[in-house]
C-alpha positions as CSV (number, residue, x, y, z in Angstrom):
1,X,20.1,2.3,-8.1
2,X,17.0,4.5,-7.1
3,X,15.8,3.5,-4.7
4,X,12.0,1.8,-4.9
5,X,10.0,2.9,-3.1
6,X,9.0,2.8,1.2
7,X,8.5,-0.6,2.8
8,X,6.0,-1.2,5.7
9,X,8.6,0.2,8.5
10,X,9.1,3.4,6.7
11,X,6.3,4.2,6.8
12,X,5.6,3.1,10.4
13,X,8.8,5.1,11.3
14,X,7.7,8.3,9.2
15,X,4.0,8.3,10.9
16,X,4.5,6.6,13.8
17,X,1.6,4.3,12.3
18,X,1.5,0.8,14.6
19,X,3.0,-1.7,12.1
20,X,-0.3,-4.3,12.3
21,X,-2.3,-0.5,11.7
22,X,-0.2,-0.8,8.1
23,X,-0.9,-3.9,7.3
24,X,-4.8,-3.7,7.8
25,X,-5.3,-0.7,5.7
26,X,-2.6,-2.4,3.0
27,X,-4.5,-6.1,3.1
28,X,-8.0,-3.8,3.3
29,X,-7.1,-2.0,0.1
30,X,-6.1,-5.6,-1.1
31,X,-9.7,-6.9,-0.9
32,X,-11.3,-3.8,-1.6
33,X,-9.9,-3.8,-4.6
34,X,-9.7,-7.9,-5.4
35,X,-6.3,-7.6,-6.2
36,X,-3.3,-10.7,-5.5
37,X,-0.8,-8.7,-3.9
38,X,-0.3,-4.7,-3.1
39,X,1.4,-4.2,-7.1
40,X,-1.9,-5.9,-8.6
41,X,-3.9,-3.0,-6.2
42,X,-1.7,0.3,-6.4
43,X,-2.3,-0.8,-10.5
44,X,-5.4,-1.3,-10.6
45,X,-6.0,2.2,-8.2
46,X,-4.4,3.8,-10.3
47,X,-7.2,2.8,-13.5
48,X,-10.0,4.1,-11.4
49,X,-8.4,7.5,-11.0
50,X,-8.5,6.6,-7.0
51,X,-5.0,8.1,-7.4
52,X,-2.2,8.9,-10.5
């Protein structure tokens, strides 16, 4: 089965951004998009053409 995506730890290793900063960014994105979880935030961002 192919990799489903990157984990927060993968993001931290790839970017050298501290985990608490990654967590804050993900939480802020969910709050701004009025999403209950990260999957919903991604879906809403895609529908709003914020990401493609």
